[in-house]
TORKOL-4160 file (C-alpha; in steps of 0.2 Angstrom, whole numbers, padded with zeros to 4 digits, m for minus):
449
<pt num="1" X="0881" Y="0032" Z="0421"/>
<pt num="2" X="0865" Y="0027" Z="0431"/>
<pt num="3" X="0870" Y="0008" Z="0430"/>
<pt num="4" X="0887" Y="0011" Z="0439"/>
<pt num="5" X="0881" Y="0022" Z="0454"/>
<pt num="6" X="0873" Y="0008" Z="0464"/>
<pt num="7" X="0889" Y="m0002" Z="0462"/>
<pt num="8" X="0899" Y="0013" Z="0468"/>
<pt num="9" X="0888" Y="0015" Z="0483"/>
<pt num="10" X="0890" Y="m0004" Z="0487"/>
<pt num="11" X="0909" Y="m0002" Z="0484"/>
<pt num="12" X="0909" Y="0012" Z="0497"/>
<pt num="13" X="0900" Y="0000" Z="0509"/>
<pt num="14" X="0913" Y="m0013" Z="0507"/>
<pt num="15" X="0927" Y="m0001" Z="0510"/>
<pt num="16" X="0918" Y="0006" Z="0526"/>
<pt num="17" X="0917" Y="m0012" Z="0533"/>
<pt num="18" X="0936" Y="m0015" Z="0529"/>
<pt num="19" X="0941" Y="0002" Z="0537"/>
<pt num="20" X="0930" Y="0002" Z="0553"/>
<pt num="21" X="0930" Y="m0014" Z="0564"/>
<pt num="22" X="0917" Y="m0007" Z="0575"/>
<pt num="23" X="0905" Y="m0005" Z="0561"/>
<pt num="24" X="0903" Y="m0024" Z="0560"/>
<pt num="25" X="0898" Y="m0025" Z="0578"/>
<pt num="26" X="0887" Y="m0010" Z="0576"/>
<pt num="27" X="0878" Y="m0018" Z="0561"/>
<pt num="28" X="0876" Y="m0034" Z="0571"/>
<pt num="29" X="0869" Y="m0025" Z="0586"/>
<pt num="30" X="0856" Y="m0015" Z="0576"/>
<pt num="31" X="0852" Y="m0030" Z="0566"/>
<pt num="32" X="0848" Y="m0040" Z="0581"/>
<pt num="33" X="0839" Y="m0027" Z="0590"/>
<pt num="34" X="0827" Y="m0023" Z="0576"/>
<pt num="35" X="0825" Y="m0041" Z="0571"/>
<pt num="36" X="0820" Y="m0045" Z="0589"/>
<pt num="37" X="0808" Y="m0031" Z="0590"/>
<pt num="38" X="0800" Y="m0034" Z="0573"/>
<pt num="39" X="0797" Y="m0052" Z="0578"/>
<pt num="40" X="0786" Y="m0044" Z="0592"/>
<pt num="41" X="0779" Y="m0030" Z="0582"/>
<pt num="42" X="0766" Y="m0040" Z="0572"/>
<pt num="43" X="0760" Y="m0048" Z="0588"/>
<pt num="44" X="0759" Y="m0031" Z="0596"/>
<pt num="45" X="0749" Y="m0023" Z="0582"/>
<pt num="46" X="0737" Y="m0038" Z="0581"/>
<pt num="47" X="0734" Y="m0036" Z="0599"/>
<pt num="48" X="0730" Y="m0018" Z="0597"/>
<pt num="49" X="0718" Y="m0021" Z="0582"/>
<pt num="50" X="0710" Y="m0037" Z="0591"/>
<pt num="51" X="0692" Y="m0039" Z="0593"/>
<pt num="52" X="0694" Y="m0051" Z="0607"/>
<pt num="53" X="0693" Y="m0038" Z="0621"/>
<pt num="54" X="0696" Y="m0052" Z="0635"/>
<pt num="55" X="0713" Y="m0056" Z="0627"/>
<pt num="56" X="0718" Y="m0038" Z="0627"/>
<pt num="57" X="0711" Y="m0031" Z="0643"/>
<pt num="58" X="0710" Y="m0039" Z="0660"/>
<pt num="59" X="0693" Y="m0047" Z="0663"/>
<pt num="60" X="0689" Y="m0036" Z="0678"/>
<pt num="61" X="0691" Y="m0020" Z="0668"/>
<pt num="62" X="0680" Y="m0027" Z="0654"/>
<pt num="63" X="0667" Y="m0031" Z="0666"/>
<pt num="64" X="0668" Y="m0014" Z="0675"/>
<pt num="65" X="0667" Y="m0004" Z="0659"/>
<pt num="66" X="0653" Y="m0016" Z="0652"/>
<pt num="67" X="0643" Y="m0012" Z="0668"/>
<pt num="68" X="0646" Y="0007" Z="0665"/>
<pt num="69" X="0639" Y="0005" Z="0648"/>
<pt num="70" X="0656" Y="0008" Z="0639"/>
<pt num="71" X="0661" Y="m0004" Z="0625"/>
<pt num="72" X="0680" Y="m0005" Z="0629"/>
<pt num="73" X="0683" Y="m0013" Z="0612"/>
<pt num="74" X="0679" Y="0003" Z="0603"/>
<pt num="75" X="0693" Y="0012" Z="0613"/>
<pt num="76" X="0707" Y="m0001" Z="0611"/>
<pt num="77" X="0721" Y="0011" Z="0605"/>
<pt num="78" X="0716" Y="0026" Z="0614"/>
<pt num="79" X="0717" Y="0017" Z="0631"/>
<pt num="80" X="0733" Y="0008" Z="0626"/>
<pt num="81" X="0741" Y="0024" Z="0620"/>
<pt num="82" X="0736" Y="0033" Z="0636"/>
<pt num="83" X="0743" Y="0020" Z="0648"/>
<pt num="84" X="0759" Y="0019" Z="0637"/>
<pt num="85" X="0762" Y="0038" Z="0640"/>
<pt num="86" X="0759" Y="0036" Z="0659"/>
<pt num="87" X="0772" Y="0022" Z="0659"/>
<pt num="88" X="0784" Y="0033" Z="0649"/>
<pt num="89" X="0783" Y="0047" Z="0661"/>
<pt num="90" X="0784" Y="0036" Z="0676"/>
<pt num="91" X="0800" Y="0027" Z="0669"/>
<pt num="92" X="0809" Y="0043" Z="0664"/>
<pt num="93" X="0816" Y="0047" Z="0681"/>
<pt num="94" X="0821" Y="0028" Z="0684"/>
<pt num="95" X="0831" Y="0029" Z="0667"/>
<pt num="96" X="0838" Y="0046" Z="0672"/>
<pt num="97" X="0844" Y="0039" Z="0689"/>
<pt num="98" X="0851" Y="0024" Z="0680"/>
<pt num="99" X="0862" Y="0034" Z="0668"/>
<pt num="100" X="0866" Y="0047" Z="0682"/>
<pt num="101" X="0872" Y="0035" Z="0695"/>
<pt num="102" X="0880" Y="0020" Z="0686"/>
<pt num="103" X="0893" Y="0020" Z="0672"/>
<pt num="104" X="0890" Y="0014" Z="0655"/>
<pt num="105" X="0897" Y="m0003" Z="0657"/>
<pt num="106" X="0883" Y="m0006" Z="0670"/>
<pt num="107" X="0868" Y="0002" Z="0664"/>
<pt num="108" X="0869" Y="m0003" Z="0646"/>
<pt num="109" X="0869" Y="m0022" Z="0650"/>
<pt num="110" X="0856" Y="m0020" Z="0664"/>
<pt num="111" X="0843" Y="m0012" Z="0652"/>
<pt num="112" X="0844" Y="m0027" Z="0640"/>
<pt num="113" X="0844" Y="m0040" Z="0654"/>
<pt num="114" X="0828" Y="m0033" Z="0660"/>
<pt num="115" X="0821" Y="m0034" Z="0643"/>
<pt num="116" X="0826" Y="m0052" Z="0641"/>
<pt num="117" X="0818" Y="m0056" Z="0658"/>
<pt num="118" X="0802" Y="m0048" Z="0653"/>
<pt num="119" X="0801" Y="m0058" Z="0637"/>
<pt num="120" X="0802" Y="m0074" Z="0647"/>
<pt num="121" X="0788" Y="m0068" Z="0658"/>
<pt num="122" X="0777" Y="m0064" Z="0643"/>
<pt num="123" X="0780" Y="m0081" Z="0636"/>
<pt num="124" X="0772" Y="m0088" Z="0651"/>
<pt num="125" X="0757" Y="m0075" Z="0650"/>
<pt num="126" X="0754" Y="m0080" Z="0632"/>
<pt num="127" X="0756" Y="m0098" Z="0635"/>
<pt num="128" X="0744" Y="m0098" Z="0649"/>
<pt num="129" X="0732" Y="m0087" Z="0639"/>
<pt num="130" X="0730" Y="m0075" Z="0654"/>
<pt num="131" X="0717" Y="m0062" Z="0652"/>
<pt num="132" X="0724" Y="m0045" Z="0649"/>
<pt num="133" X="0740" Y="m0051" Z="0641"/>
<pt num="134" X="0737" Y="m0041" Z="0625"/>
<pt num="135" X="0737" Y="m0024" Z="0634"/>
<pt num="136" X="0752" Y="m0029" Z="0645"/>
<pt num="137" X="0762" Y="m0034" Z="0630"/>
<pt num="138" X="0757" Y="m0019" Z="0620"/>
<pt num="139" X="0762" Y="m0007" Z="0633"/>
<pt num="140" X="0778" Y="m0016" Z="0637"/>
<pt num="141" X="0783" Y="m0017" Z="0618"/>
<pt num="142" X="0780" Y="0002" Z="0616"/>
<pt num="143" X="0792" Y="0005" Z="0631"/>
<pt num="144" X="0805" Y="m0008" Z="0625"/>
<pt num="145" X="0805" Y="0000" Z="0608"/>
<pt num="146" X="0808" Y="0017" Z="0614"/>
<pt num="147" X="0821" Y="0014" Z="0627"/>
<pt num="148" X="0831" Y="0000" Z="0618"/>
<pt num="149" X="0833" Y="0010" Z="0602"/>
<pt num="150" X="0837" Y="0026" Z="0611"/>
<pt num="151" X="0850" Y="0018" Z="0621"/>
<pt num="152" X="0857" Y="0010" Z="0605"/>
<pt num="153" X="0859" Y="0027" Z="0596"/>
<pt num="154" X="0866" Y="0036" Z="0612"/>
<pt num="155" X="0879" Y="0022" Z="0613"/>
<pt num="156" X="0883" Y="0024" Z="0594"/>
<pt num="157" X="0887" Y="0043" Z="0598"/>
<pt num="158" X="0899" Y="0037" Z="0611"/>
<pt num="159" X="0908" Y="0025" Z="0598"/>
<pt num="160" X="0908" Y="0037" Z="0582"/>
<pt num="161" X="0912" Y="0055" Z="0580"/>
<pt num="162" X="0902" Y="0067" Z="0569"/>
<pt num="163" X="0913" Y="0063" Z="0553"/>
<pt num="164" X="0912" Y="0045" Z="0555"/>
<pt num="165" X="0893" Y="0046" Z="0559"/>
<pt num="166" X="0890" Y="0055" Z="0542"/>
<pt num="167" X="0899" Y="0041" Z="0533"/>
<pt num="168" X="0893" Y="0026" Z="0543"/>
<pt num="169" X="0875" Y="0029" Z="0551"/>
<pt num="170" X="0867" Y="0026" Z="0534"/>
<pt num="171" X="0875" Y="0008" Z="0534"/>
<pt num="172" X="0871" Y="0005" Z="0552"/>
<pt num="173" X="0853" Y="0010" Z="0549"/>
<pt num="174" X="0854" Y="m0003" Z="0534"/>
<pt num="175" X="0859" Y="m0016" Z="0546"/>
<pt num="176" X="0844" Y="m0012" Z="0557"/>
<pt num="177" X="0833" Y="m0012" Z="0542"/>
<pt num="178" X="0839" Y="m0030" Z="0537"/>
<pt num="179" X="0834" Y="m0035" Z="0554"/>
<pt num="180" X="0817" Y="m0027" Z="0552"/>
<pt num="181" X="0815" Y="m0037" Z="0536"/>
<pt num="182" X="0820" Y="m0053" Z="0544"/>
<pt num="183" X="0810" Y="m0051" Z="0559"/>
<pt num="184" X="0793" Y="m0051" Z="0551"/>
<pt num="185" X="0798" Y="m0065" Z="0540"/>
<pt num="186" X="0802" Y="m0075" Z="0555"/>
<pt num="187" X="0785" Y="m0071" Z="0562"/>
<pt num="188" X="0776" Y="m0075" Z="0546"/>
<pt num="189" X="0785" Y="m0092" Z="0545"/>
<pt num="190" X="0784" Y="m0097" Z="0563"/>
<pt num="191" X="0768" Y="m0090" Z="0571"/>
<pt num="192" X="0758" Y="m0105" Z="0566"/>
<pt num="193" X="0770" Y="m0119" Z="0569"/>
<pt num="194" X="0777" Y="m0112" Z="0585"/>
<pt num="195" X="0763" Y="m0101" Z="0591"/>
<pt num="196" X="0764" Y="m0083" Z="0598"/>
<pt num="197" X="0771" Y="m0087" Z="0615"/>
<pt num="198" X="0787" Y="m0096" Z="0608"/>
<pt num="199" X="0790" Y="m0081" Z="0596"/>
<pt num="200" X="0794" Y="m0071" Z="0612"/>
<pt num="201" X="0809" Y="m0083" Z="0616"/>
<pt num="202" X="0816" Y="m0080" Z="0599"/>
<pt num="203" X="0816" Y="m0062" Z="0602"/>
<pt num="204" X="0824" Y="m0064" Z="0619"/>
<pt num="205" X="0838" Y="m0073" Z="0609"/>
<pt num="206" X="0842" Y="m0058" Z="0598"/>
<pt num="207" X="0842" Y="m0047" Z="0614"/>
<pt num="208" X="0856" Y="m0059" Z="0620"/>
<pt num="209" X="0866" Y="m0055" Z="0605"/>
<pt num="210" X="0864" Y="m0036" Z="0608"/>
<pt num="211" X="0873" Y="m0039" Z="0625"/>
<pt num="212" X="0888" Y="m0047" Z="0616"/>
<pt num="213" X="0889" Y="m0032" Z="0604"/>
<pt num="214" X="0889" Y="m0020" Z="0618"/>
<pt num="215" X="0904" Y="m0029" Z="0626"/>
<pt num="216" X="0913" Y="m0029" Z="0610"/>
<pt num="217" X="0910" Y="m0011" Z="0606"/>
<pt num="218" X="0915" Y="m0004" Z="0623"/>
<pt num="219" X="0933" Y="m0003" Z="0620"/>
<pt num="220" X="0930" Y="0008" Z="0604"/>
<pt num="221" X="0919" Y="0020" Z="0614"/>
<pt num="222" X="0933" Y="0022" Z="0626"/>
<pt num="223" X="0945" Y="0025" Z="0612"/>
<pt num="224" X="0934" Y="0038" Z="0604"/>
<pt num="225" X="0932" Y="0047" Z="0620"/>
<pt num="226" X="0951" Y="0048" Z="0623"/>
<pt num="227" X="0955" Y="0054" Z="0606"/>
<pt num="228" X="0942" Y="0068" Z="0607"/>
<pt num="229" X="0945" Y="0072" Z="0626"/>
<pt num="230" X="0927" Y="0069" Z="0630"/>
<pt num="231" X="0921" Y="0064" Z="0647"/>
<pt num="232" X="0922" Y="0045" Z="0649"/>
<pt num="233" X="0907" Y="0035" Z="0650"/>
<pt num="234" X="0916" Y="0023" Z="0661"/>
<pt num="235" X="0912" Y="0035" Z="0675"/>
<pt num="236" X="0895" Y="0038" Z="0682"/>
<pt num="237" X="0888" Y="0054" Z="0673"/>
<pt num="238" X="0880" Y="0062" Z="0689"/>
<pt num="239" X="0868" Y="0076" Z="0688"/>
<pt num="240" X="0850" Y="0077" Z="0691"/>
<pt num="241" X="0838" Y="0063" Z="0685"/>
<pt num="242" X="0827" Y="0077" Z="0678"/>
<pt num="243" X="0842" Y="0086" Z="0669"/>
<pt num="244" X="0835" Y="0080" Z="0652"/>
<pt num="245" X="0819" Y="0089" Z="0654"/>
<pt num="246" X="0828" Y="0105" Z="0658"/>
<pt num="247" X="0840" Y="0103" Z="0643"/>
<pt num="248" X="0826" Y="0101" Z="0631"/>
<pt num="249" X="0818" Y="0117" Z="0638"/>
<pt num="250" X="0834" Y="0127" Z="0638"/>
<pt num="251" X="0842" Y="0123" Z="0621"/>
<pt num="252" X="0835" Y="0128" Z="0604"/>
<pt num="253" X="0841" Y="0113" Z="0595"/>
<pt num="254" X="0834" Y="0101" Z="0607"/>
<pt num="255" X="0817" Y="0110" Z="0607"/>
<pt num="256" X="0817" Y="0110" Z="0588"/>
<pt num="257" X="0821" Y="0091" Z="0588"/>
<pt num="258" X="0807" Y="0088" Z="0601"/>
<pt num="259" X="0795" Y="0098" Z="0590"/>
<pt num="260" X="0800" Y="0088" Z="0574"/>
<pt num="261" X="0798" Y="0072" Z="0583"/>
<pt num="262" X="0781" Y="0077" Z="0590"/>
<pt num="263" X="0773" Y="0082" Z="0574"/>
<pt num="264" X="0782" Y="0067" Z="0565"/>
<pt num="265" X="0774" Y="0055" Z="0577"/>
<pt num="266" X="0757" Y="0064" Z="0574"/>
<pt num="267" X="0757" Y="0061" Z="0556"/>
<pt num="268" X="0761" Y="0043" Z="0559"/>
<pt num="269" X="0748" Y="0040" Z="0572"/>
<pt num="270" X="0734" Y="0047" Z="0562"/>
<pt num="271" X="0739" Y="0035" Z="0548"/>
<pt num="272" X="0741" Y="0020" Z="0560"/>
<pt num="273" X="0724" Y="0023" Z="0567"/>
<pt num="274" X="0716" Y="0023" Z="0550"/>
<pt num="275" X="0725" Y="0007" Z="0546"/>
<pt num="276" X="0719" Y="m0001" Z="0562"/>
<pt num="277" X="0701" Y="0002" Z="0557"/>
<pt num="278" X="0704" Y="m0006" Z="0540"/>
<pt num="279" X="0712" Y="m0021" Z="0548"/>
<pt num="280" X="0697" Y="m0024" Z="0560"/>
<pt num="281" X="0686" Y="m0024" Z="0545"/>
<pt num="282" X="0695" Y="m0035" Z="0533"/>
<pt num="283" X="0706" Y="m0045" Z="0544"/>
<pt num="284" X="0697" Y="m0050" Z="0560"/>
<pt num="285" X="0707" Y="m0065" Z="0565"/>
<pt num="286" X="0723" Y="m0063" Z="0575"/>
<pt num="287" X="0734" Y="m0074" Z="0563"/>
<pt num="288" X="0727" Y="m0065" Z="0548"/>
<pt num="289" X="0730" Y="m0048" Z="0555"/>
<pt num="290" X="0748" Y="m0053" Z="0561"/>
<pt num="291" X="0752" Y="m0058" Z="0543"/>
<pt num="292" X="0745" Y="m0042" Z="0536"/>
<pt num="293" X="0755" Y="m0031" Z="0547"/>
<pt num="294" X="0770" Y="m0042" Z="0544"/>
<pt num="295" X="0768" Y="m0038" Z="0525"/>
<pt num="296" X="0767" Y="m0020" Z="0528"/>
<pt num="297" X="0783" Y="m0020" Z="0538"/>
<pt num="298" X="0792" Y="m0030" Z="0525"/>
<pt num="299" X="0787" Y="m0017" Z="0512"/>
<pt num="300" X="0793" Y="m0002" Z="0523"/>
<pt num="301" X="0809" Y="m0010" Z="0527"/>
<pt num="302" X="0813" Y="m0016" Z="0509"/>
<pt num="303" X="0811" Y="0003" Z="0503"/>
<pt num="304" X="0821" Y="0009" Z="0518"/>
<pt num="305" X="0835" Y="m0003" Z="0515"/>
<pt num="306" X="0837" Y="0003" Z="0497"/>
<pt num="307" X="0837" Y="0021" Z="0502"/>
<pt num="308" X="0850" Y="0018" Z="0516"/>
<pt num="309" X="0862" Y="0009" Z="0505"/>
<pt num="310" X="0861" Y="0020" Z="0490"/>
<pt num="311" X="0856" Y="0038" Z="0496"/>
<pt num="312" X="0858" Y="0041" Z="0515"/>
<pt num="313" X="0877" Y="0042" Z="0516"/>
<pt num="314" X="0879" Y="0052" Z="0500"/>
<pt num="315" X="0866" Y="0065" Z="0505"/>
<pt num="316" X="0873" Y="0067" Z="0523"/>
<pt num="317" X="0891" Y="0069" Z="0517"/>
<pt num="318" X="0887" Y="0080" Z="0502"/>
<pt num="319" X="0873" Y="0091" Z="0508"/>
<pt num="320" X="0872" Y="0088" Z="0527"/>
<pt num="321" X="0856" Y="0085" Z="0537"/>
<pt num="322" X="0845" Y="0098" Z="0527"/>
<pt num="323" X="0839" Y="0086" Z="0513"/>
<pt num="324" X="0837" Y="0071" Z="0525"/>
<pt num="325" X="0826" Y="0080" Z="0536"/>
<pt num="326" X="0816" Y="0090" Z="0524"/>
<pt num="327" X="0813" Y="0077" Z="0510"/>
<pt num="328" X="0803" Y="0065" Z="0521"/>
<pt num="329" X="0793" Y="0080" Z="0529"/>
<pt num="330" X="0788" Y="0086" Z="0511"/>
<pt num="331" X="0784" Y="0068" Z="0505"/>
<pt num="332" X="0772" Y="0066" Z="0520"/>
<pt num="333" X="0764" Y="0083" Z="0516"/>
<pt num="334" X="0761" Y="0077" Z="0498"/>
<pt num="335" X="0754" Y="0060" Z="0504"/>
<pt num="336" X="0742" Y="0068" Z="0515"/>
<pt num="337" X="0736" Y="0080" Z="0502"/>
<pt num="338" X="0733" Y="0065" Z="0490"/>
<pt num="339" X="0724" Y="0056" Z="0504"/>
<pt num="340" X="0712" Y="0071" Z="0507"/>
<pt num="341" X="0708" Y="0071" Z="0489"/>
<pt num="342" X="0706" Y="0052" Z="0488"/>
<pt num="343" X="0705" Y="0042" Z="0504"/>
<pt num="344" X="0707" Y="0025" Z="0497"/>
<pt num="345" X="0713" Y="0010" Z="0508"/>
<pt num="346" X="0727" Y="0005" Z="0496"/>
<pt num="347" X="0733" Y="0023" Z="0495"/>
<pt num="348" X="0733" Y="0023" Z="0514"/>
<pt num="349" X="0745" Y="0008" Z="0514"/>
<pt num="350" X="0756" Y="0017" Z="0501"/>
<pt num="351" X="0758" Y="0033" Z="0511"/>
<pt num="352" X="0761" Y="0022" Z="0527"/>
<pt num="353" X="0775" Y="0014" Z="0518"/>
<pt num="354" X="0783" Y="0030" Z="0512"/>
<pt num="355" X="0780" Y="0039" Z="0528"/>
<pt num="356" X="0789" Y="0025" Z="0539"/>
<pt num="357" X="0803" Y="0022" Z="0526"/>
<pt num="358" X="0807" Y="0040" Z="0525"/>
<pt num="359" X="0808" Y="0042" Z="0544"/>
<pt num="360" X="0819" Y="0026" Z="0545"/>
<pt num="361" X="0831" Y="0029" Z="0530"/>
<pt num="362" X="0833" Y="0048" Z="0531"/>
<pt num="363" X="0825" Y="0057" Z="0546"/>
<pt num="364" X="0831" Y="0045" Z="0559"/>
<pt num="365" X="0850" Y="0044" Z="0554"/>
<pt num="366" X="0850" Y="0063" Z="0551"/>
<pt num="367" X="0844" Y="0067" Z="0568"/>
<pt num="368" X="0855" Y="0055" Z="0576"/>
<pt num="369" X="0871" Y="0062" Z="0568"/>
<pt num="370" X="0867" Y="0078" Z="0578"/>
<pt num="371" X="0869" Y="0069" Z="0595"/>
<pt num="372" X="0888" Y="0066" Z="0591"/>
<pt num="373" X="0890" Y="0085" Z="0592"/>
<pt num="374" X="0882" Y="0088" Z="0609"/>
<pt num="375" X="0888" Y="0083" Z="0627"/>
<pt num="376" X="0885" Y="0067" Z="0635"/>
<pt num="377" X="0871" Y="0073" Z="0646"/>
<pt num="378" X="0861" Y="0079" Z="0631"/>
<pt num="379" X="0866" Y="0063" Z="0622"/>
<pt num="380" X="0859" Y="0051" Z="0635"/>
<pt num="381" X="0847" Y="0062" Z="0646"/>
<pt num="382" X="0839" Y="0075" Z="0634"/>
<pt num="383" X="0838" Y="0062" Z="0620"/>
<pt num="384" X="0829" Y="0050" Z="0631"/>
<pt num="385" X="0816" Y="0063" Z="0636"/>
<pt num="386" X="0813" Y="0067" Z="0617"/>
<pt num="387" X="0813" Y="0049" Z="0611"/>
<pt num="388" X="0801" Y="0043" Z="0625"/>
<pt num="389" X="0791" Y="0056" Z="0634"/>
<pt num="390" X="0789" Y="0068" Z="0619"/>
<pt num="391" X="0786" Y="0053" Z="0607"/>
<pt num="392" X="0773" Y="0045" Z="0618"/>
<pt num="393" X="0765" Y="0061" Z="0622"/>
<pt num="394" X="0763" Y="0064" Z="0604"/>
<pt num="395" X="0755" Y="0047" Z="0602"/>
<pt num="396" X="0743" Y="0051" Z="0616"/>
<pt num="397" X="0738" Y="0068" Z="0609"/>
<pt num="398" X="0735" Y="0062" Z="0591"/>
<pt num="399" X="0727" Y="0045" Z="0595"/>
<pt num="400" X="0713" Y="0055" Z="0604"/>
<pt num="401" X="0713" Y="0068" Z="0591"/>
<pt num="402" X="0710" Y="0055" Z="0578"/>
<pt num="403" X="0696" Y="0048" Z="0588"/>
<pt num="404" X="0687" Y="0065" Z="0588"/>
<pt num="405" X="0691" Y="0069" Z="0570"/>
<pt num="406" X="0686" Y="0052" Z="0564"/>
<pt num="407" X="0668" Y="0055" Z="0568"/>
<pt num="408" X="0668" Y="0067" Z="0553"/>
<pt num="409" X="0675" Y="0054" Z="0541"/>
<pt num="410" X="0692" Y="0049" Z="0533"/>
<pt num="411" X="0693" Y="0065" Z="0523"/>
<pt num="412" X="0693" Y="0076" Z="0538"/>
<pt num="413" X="0706" Y="0065" Z="0546"/>
<pt num="414" X="0718" Y="0067" Z="0532"/>
<pt num="415" X="0714" Y="0086" Z="0531"/>
<pt num="416" X="0720" Y="0087" Z="0549"/>
<pt num="417" X="0735" Y="0077" Z="0544"/>
<pt num="418" X="0740" Y="0090" Z="0531"/>
<pt num="419" X="0741" Y="0103" Z="0544"/>
<pt num="420" X="0751" Y="0092" Z="0555"/>
<pt num="421" X="0763" Y="0088" Z="0541"/>
<pt num="422" X="0765" Y="0106" Z="0537"/>
<pt num="423" X="0770" Y="0109" Z="0556"/>
<pt num="424" X="0782" Y="0095" Z="0554"/>
<pt num="425" X="0790" Y="0103" Z="0539"/>
<pt num="426" X="0792" Y="0119" Z="0548"/>
<pt num="427" X="0800" Y="0110" Z="0563"/>
<pt num="428" X="0812" Y="0101" Z="0552"/>
<pt num="429" X="0818" Y="0118" Z="0545"/>
<pt num="430" X="0820" Y="0124" Z="0563"/>
<pt num="431" X="0832" Y="0110" Z="0566"/>
<pt num="432" X="0842" Y="0113" Z="0551"/>
<pt num="433" X="0844" Y="0131" Z="0556"/>
<pt num="434" X="0848" Y="0128" Z="0574"/>
<pt num="435" X="0861" Y="0115" Z="0571"/>
<pt num="436" X="0872" Y="0127" Z="0562"/>
<pt num="437" X="0876" Y="0135" Z="0579"/>
<pt num="438" X="0883" Y="0118" Z="0585"/>
<pt num="439" X="0902" Y="0116" Z="0587"/>
<pt num="440" X="0910" Y="0101" Z="0580"/>
<pt num="441" X="0918" Y="0097" Z="0596"/>
<pt num="442" X="0905" Y="0091" Z="0609"/>
<pt num="443" X="0916" Y="0097" Z="0623"/>
<pt num="444" X="0914" Y="0115" Z="0618"/>
<pt num="445" X="0909" Y="0125" Z="0633"/>
<pt num="446" X="0897" Y="0135" Z="0623"/>
<pt num="447" X="0885" Y="0120" Z="0625"/>
<pt num="448" X="0883" Y="0124" Z="0643"/>
<pt num="449" X="0878" Y="0141" Z="0641"/>
């Protein structure tokens, strides 16, 4: 019996590909998006953990802080996370204005064309070895990751309804995971012969493929909207650029999703900072640190792919979102309890892999299926607030909390993580309860009350 179940799961995957043409383009889209991002991620992480302060920060800032008696290198991640949060808040009304005033056929390509142009600019910065290139790239990559992935899943909720989302989101996530596996492999193979600067052009090529997929999927989004009588994305959405903030505040489900993401990011940020401290100690060179982070990403994405292909679809269709949200939260809680008792470097890496794999393979697809059951303003505007401002606000909160708690040692950091993981579990349960009130039809007027 146990030997046939993986074959059954893979057979269902083949059947889904045959039955759903937009699944092919969605897989390619998410593959290209995450492959392009994961080519960049090891470079970004190496910059964040770099001991070369002049490469990370502008020389004028290094000189100014040095004159003030501040060792800027001791606050790499705290400064970077703080600026990322400010950038997210500043860009939120820009994004809100874009989705309010322009139809989907305009704002989706514009977002990716801007990303491609930025990558070409960063190629020049790295090739010229401009001081401060590390901070600029780190901040931009964080913004790129949040907005590009948010736009992707918002668009998927236009293409697929709730029933198809339960059947296909696990597979779409697996396509992204394959990209996330290939991306670090490209970085590991090419970082030395090509150099960091040219890797950015490789990533830009994958963003161009994303543009092609958007054009191919657009007719399917229009077809889904006609079948369900939804408001068409071919017209400008209208409304306030700040509507997303108000929706998150007003609606219980969106508040619960914001809380779940806030504490979920918190547990990840605490681990990320501990890992960065380990990298600075054992992998001081940029190339060695890049290879280390690439190996971690490979392990995360390998586990994620197995779960997505064999479990995610089955759990969503048979039991709904309860298990896919609660299981990762409980696993993280257990992991932090183990780290509190025995804060070994290898155990930190293992918990990091389990934490991120659980989020990517179960938590993320589970949350995204909920957006197929809400109106378009919640899908694009409120979701963007949660995925960008709330996400980076959590980053900012917990990166500084880590800095304070780390003074008391690793055990205290992980004990704090136990409390944060418990709050995450409670938020996951709140989401499970709140979503029971959602109608299956996102056009239901009850959503506007």
